[in-house]
C-alpha angles and dihedrals in degrees: 000000000000120000093247092049092049090048093055091042092055092043093050093045090051093051093047095049094045092047092052090052093046098046091048093052099039116116119249093214138050119287131212129268117041096339096098092050096046092049090048090051089052093046093048097033088235131139121275126219117295130334085025102231094226096176093050092047096049095045091046090051089050090049090054089056098043102037112025104180130176091307139355089256092054091052095051092041088058089048090054089049088056089051090049093049090048090053092054090049091051091053089049091050091049092057092045091054094048102038105013129257112309146111092301091065092053090044092054094050097036100046090045091051099048099038108117100251097041092049093048095050096040096065102049131073097267134120096243099087091052088050089051088052092053090048089053094047092049090050091048093049091046090053092047090048093048095048097041111124100210133047089236091060092045091055091050092052090045091056091049089046092052090051093050092045087059094043092049090058088057087071118035119003095210086083088072087082089062094041094054088056097043097049099057090039091053094045091049090048091053092045093053089050093049090245099121122097136153090258090049092052090051091049092050091046091049092051092047091052090045087062089066093058092102088068087073084078091072099062092039093053092043092048093049090047094194097133116100087210124037136140122234138346110272097170090102129056090239092051093047093050092046089056096043093048094045089234092161089059100034112274098246098027135089096225144008095265138106094221113124127175132197116294091220092053091056094048091047090051089052091050091051088051092053091048093049103035104032094032132229096271090057092051091048091051090049090053089047090054091054092049095047091051093061094080096050120061095203091053095041096057094053094042092053090047088060093042092050093050094047092046096048092045094049095048095043093046092048088051094051102035097106099183129108104249090188085080109077097220092051092046086055089055093049100043093061088072092059089073091082090060093042090063090058092047091051092051090051090050092049091049089047093054095048095045091046090056090050091047093050091047092048095050104030106019119217093115094173091054095052092042092051090047091052093051090049090050090049093048091045095051095046093045091049092051093048092051090046098049105029098089093052097039099044101098098162091117098037114115100142098120092043092051089047090058094044093049094049095046094045092051095060123099120253116286094007122170109224122201105199125201128188135010099284101057095025101053097032095049091046090053097050091041102046105023099037099031095234115164101352088183091073126089118213120204122179112223095208093047090052088067092061118091093227098053101079095038094051104036106029092093090058092053105065113185093028116109121205109196093200146010095280142340110282118132095198118094091346093172094051098044094034091234129130142232124232088252090057091047092051093048092053091050101040091116087078132053106260122207135187116216110207109352132303127283111255123241102062115073094164091111089069092074095061110012141055128206116233120188119252108173110284088347134060130222118227107222130179110260092238092058111113114249119211106189096195094051093045092049090051093045094053100036100095105021096138137041096220122157102160109131116249120258093012102136140064111277093238096052131103087226088063091051093048092047092047091050091051093049094047090046088071090064099043097095094044091051091045091054091047091051090046091052092055089070097042131088133239115307097019091047093050090049093053092045089053094048090048092048093048090050092049092049092048094050098040096044090053093060133067097195123025142149116300094236090065089070091053094046093049091048090051092048092051091048092050093048089050090054089051092057100267098268092234097322116122111260093218090052092051092047092049093046091051093046092046096050096041089052093048090048091056091048090056098037107029093159095061108135088228094052093111092052092046091052088052090051091049091053090048093049092049090054091049090051092050091050090049093051092047090053091048091053092048 
């Protein structure tokens, strides 16, 4: 079989195998993070968060029309699996072009595809698998350009490369750090081969700019304004540039925050990720590839192109990633961006393996032996990584975030106005509401979006029944700027039940003058302060809002499933905690009544569970202790003392590092003495 034919055979086989693994493990429902928003943008043909992701949105919308599976989320998850499989094939093709078809090519594509992070983010509706595909295509075109024998062929691959450099920047802007290395390298390469001319420069520039054509989608979508959910106003040049440059986030930052950690700490975290996810043998092979390239100029130039791109990207990203990676969820946000560097490492490892086989054959002979050993090593590494990561990465039965959104939406009263805050409730509720048509009577308003000047102007027509008493939400100088406070917004919409999901954005306490927050599962209802509150009726009304059976503490700490599950578990306690907090500011009989109701709710909820959050023990112990102080209200004093001692003690067993542990131990000792005195009196 010819080299070209074998190259395409290996590439095709890699894509097919990876695609089969990805499709089988792709979730059938929406995932956490940005998935809900990206799918909603595709369903509505709106604009996603900055920088807009026009290629992803249009391809996802096309996928919904051509391949409607069990849900919109499932269709787009499969599309991302196709992108991911294509990325692994492109890395395989790159190694074939540079070192010939062989086990190293399959190792590069296979190890990359089944490493934990790549697998996880290639089967959900996120932009990372498409970014991986663009990385692979740029690597492949760079290899073809570098190895082309004639200037004519180099020019052809340079034009394709320029086009894909532009296209890649229509998805994830982190690729600009690869593009700014590739462009001068390619121009210098053409110049040294007498292939650069004025006309050639114009052609390359035209192809590069042609890659940006998909961005036309943003002003068109914004002008038509048909999407019930869309981000930004791109009908003006200023609005378009604001969106493209991510000015609302911070152009070169991950999030709108001033937090910045040590550069060395970020790089060390990335190194640990490479050791754990790509494995030590892969890193050794990558280093071997660098060493073996030093004696061959053709190899050396390409190798150092990859090394330069990966190094610049890793250092720049570590410098600008302004999130606290000591928090598991934020680490999960940051580590997704390491995939772009992982692709380069895997290519280096594949080249290292192929070149090592060639070197051993040239110096020792026994080509069949070394080739067979390399194939065994490749198969062993890929099989080991599949067995290691399959359990965690198989999301085919995962519908936790989807059920979270459905449960929350289904629990709300008719015609409710829901003020969402954060990615989990905001993106998930939008998906089930707009894409799946659940609860069309509801109105969803995003709290953060309400602070942007474009939000009310663009989306008010899609929110009938919602009144905005100004141009945007800004409580400072509302008369002068024609903006509004949250209190004004609530007063203009008090004809509808208004809910906060989850919490209220800080900085505007005006609502406290006229409204109270009553717990409603993971949400809260904003109610006028003069509205009568019946604690027994409210407790009964909110007791069984959700049908949630997911075991506690059953997901990885950095996952959105963990966050959704934790919110659902804590929601069961919200009313009991609210009543306890309310009782703290009451007097005598009313206080005792609320303590008793809170205690009864805590007992009912805790006794129904085998495993539950640790703070439940502490809350129940406090409720028992407060009810004891209030005279017991018919509950046995010995029973209250024992209940408080038992749950305080259990809490300390589960949370020994609590800052209040010393005080809690002192309380336990005191309660035990009181119980002994009580029992002595009873005996007497």
